[in-house]
C-alpha positions in Angstrom: -63.3 -35.9 -23.6 -62.7 -35.4 -27.3 -59.9 -33.6 -29.0 -58.6 -31.1 -26.5 -55.2 -29.4 -25.9 -54.3 -27.8 -22.6 -51.0 -26.0 -22.2 -49.5 -23.6 -19.7 -46.4 -21.6 -20.4 -44.6 -19.4 -17.9 -41.5 -17.3 -18.7 -40.0 -14.2 -17.1 -42.0 -12.1 -19.6 -45.4 -13.9 -19.8 -47.7 -16.4 -18.2 -50.2 -18.0 -20.5 -52.8 -20.8 -20.2 -54.7 -22.1 -23.2 -57.4 -24.7 -23.5 -58.4 -25.5 -27.1 -61.3 -27.8 -28.0 -61.2 -28.7 -31.7 -64.7 -30.0 -31.9 -66.4 -27.1 -30.2 -69.2 -24.7 -30.8 -67.2 -21.6 -31.8 -66.7 -19.8 -28.5 -63.8 -17.8 -27.2 -63.4 -16.9 -23.5 -60.7 -15.2 -21.6 -58.3 -12.4 -22.3 -55.0 -12.1 -24.2 -54.4 -8.6 -22.8 -54.7 -7.1 -26.3 -58.3 -6.1 -27.1 -58.1 -6.3 -30.9 -56.4 -9.7 -30.6 -59.3 -10.9 -28.4 -61.7 -9.8 -31.2 -59.6 -11.7 -33.8 -59.5 -14.8 -31.6 -63.3 -14.6 -31.1 -64.0 -14.6 -34.8 -61.3 -17.2 -35.4 -63.2 -19.5 -33.1 -66.6 -18.6 -34.5 -65.5 -19.6 -38.0 -63.4 -22.5 -37.0 -66.0 -23.9 -34.6 -63.3 -24.1 -32.0 -63.8 -23.5 -28.2 -60.8 -21.6 -27.0 -60.0 -20.4 -23.4 -57.1 -18.0 -23.0 -55.6 -16.5 -19.9 -52.5 -14.4 -20.6 -50.5 -12.0 -18.5 -47.4 -10.4 -20.1 -45.2 -7.4 -20.0 -47.6 -5.2 -22.0 -46.0 -2.1 -20.4 -43.0 -2.9 -22.7 -45.2 -3.8 -25.7 -47.4 -6.6 -26.9 -44.6 -8.6 -28.7 -43.8 -11.1 -26.0 -47.5 -11.7 -25.2 -48.6 -12.2 -28.8 -45.7 -14.4 -29.8 -46.0 -16.5 -26.6 -49.7 -16.9 -27.1 -49.0 -18.2 -30.6 -46.5 -20.7 -29.2 -48.9 -21.9 -26.5 -51.8 -22.2 -28.9 -49.6 -24.1 -31.4 -48.6 -26.6 -28.6 -52.3 -27.0 -27.6 -53.3 -27.7 -31.2 -50.6 -30.3 -31.6 -51.7 -32.0 -28.4 -55.4 -31.9 -29.4 -54.7 -33.5 -32.8 -52.9 -36.4 -31.2 -51.6 -38.9 -33.8 -53.8 -37.2 -36.5 -55.4 -40.5 -37.5 -58.5 -39.9 -39.6 -58.1 -36.2 -40.2 -58.6 -34.5 -43.5 -55.1 -33.0 -43.2 -55.5 -30.2 -45.8 -57.7 -27.1 -45.6 -58.0 -23.9 -47.4 -60.3 -20.9 -47.4 -60.8 -17.8 -49.6 -62.5 -15.2 -47.4 -63.8 -11.8 -48.5 -64.2 -9.0 -45.9 -65.6 -6.1 -47.9 -62.8 -5.0 -50.2 -60.3 -7.4 -48.6 -59.8 -10.9 -50.0 -57.6 -13.4 -48.1 -56.4 -16.9 -49.0 -55.3 -19.3 -46.3 -54.1 -22.8 -46.8 -53.1 -25.4 -44.2 -51.3 -28.7 -44.3 -51.2 -30.5 -40.9 -48.1 -32.4 -42.1 -46.0 -32.2 -39.0 -43.6 -30.0 -40.9 -43.7 -26.3 -39.8 -43.6 -23.6 -42.4 -45.1 -20.1 -42.9 -45.5 -18.2 -46.2 -46.8 -14.8 -45.3 -47.7 -12.5 -48.2 -49.8 -9.9 -46.5 -49.2 -6.2 -46.7 -51.1 -4.4 -43.9 -51.1 -0.6 -44.6 -51.5 0.6 -41.0 -48.8 0.0 -38.4 -51.4 -0.5 -35.8 -55.0 -1.6 -35.5 -56.5 -0.8 -32.1 -53.5 -1.5 -29.7 -52.1 -4.3 -31.9 -49.0 -3.6 -33.9 -49.8 -5.2 -37.2 -46.3 -6.6 -37.6 -47.2 -8.9 -34.7 -49.7 -10.7 -36.9 -46.9 -12.4 -38.7 -45.1 -13.2 -35.4 -48.3 -14.8 -34.0 -48.8 -16.9 -37.1 -45.2 -18.1 -37.2 -45.3 -19.1 -33.6 -48.6 -20.9 -34.1 -47.5 -22.8 -37.2 -44.0 -23.7 -35.9 -45.3 -24.9 -32.6 -48.4 -26.6 -34.1 -46.2 -28.4 -36.6 -48.1 -27.4 -39.8 -47.5 -25.5 -43.0 -49.5 -22.3 -43.4 -49.8 -20.0 -46.4 -51.6 -16.7 -46.2 -51.9 -14.4 -49.1 -53.7 -11.1 -49.4 -55.3 -11.0 -52.9 -56.9 -7.5 -52.4 -57.5 -5.0 -49.7 -56.9 -1.5 -48.4 -58.5 -1.3 -45.0 -56.1 -2.7 -42.3 -58.9 -3.9 -40.0 -60.6 -5.7 -42.8 -57.4 -7.4 -43.9 -56.5 -8.7 -40.5 -60.1 -9.8 -39.9 -60.2 -11.7 -43.2 -56.9 -13.4 -42.3 -58.2 -14.7 -39.0 -61.5 -15.9 -40.5 -59.6 -17.7 -43.3 -57.2 -19.2 -40.7 -60.2 -20.5 -38.7 -61.9 -22.0 -41.7 -58.8 -23.6 -43.2 -57.7 -25.1 -39.8 -61.2 -26.4 -39.2 -61.3 -28.1 -42.6 -57.8 -29.6 -42.2 -58.6 -30.9 -38.6 -62.0 -32.4 -39.5 -62.3 -36.1 -39.2 -62.9 -37.9 -42.5 -64.6 -41.3 -41.9 -63.1 -42.6 -45.2 -59.5 -42.0 -44.0 -58.0 -45.1 -42.4 -55.1 -44.2 -40.1 -53.0 -41.2 -41.0 -53.5 -39.4 -44.4 -49.9 -39.9 -45.5 -48.0 -42.4 -47.6 -45.3 -42.3 -44.9 -47.8 -43.7 -42.4 -47.0 -41.0 -39.9 -47.5 -37.2 -39.6 -45.0 -35.8 -37.1 
């Protein structure tokens, strides 16, 4: 069956189901309820070579906050499940991705220790129907529930769409690299002997 995580999360505000295949072909299917986020998840999968299925229903009549954050939580839990004990993974990954004038750095450590450093200034308050402040909320929920350290830093950029797109592409590439099996790694890539 391979490295797959399947998680369902139901609250009074959202109902979300995620299926994440780490060793996929780069396909996204389903609907987050937020069209621009769907676009970002599609290119995240394409560049990460992940197969991701998402079904999300939330209180979008209020705003997208609960849906976006809860999707990050659910995806993080699915990633953690798919990685299992992390034996044989590369562990670290990074990507420097240009998108026209935007240049984004993302670096990942699948250490089991959750952390987010977010140094991204997005000029517009909204891209499509997505409030851009929710990008950080999504990443925090993903990293903290996935149990990994994530650094994202905008090195240049003026166009908000380009900035967010470069971020999701860099995230996909860096997570792909970190999660890749390395045949030379015996057991878990840590002197502690465990990555939790």
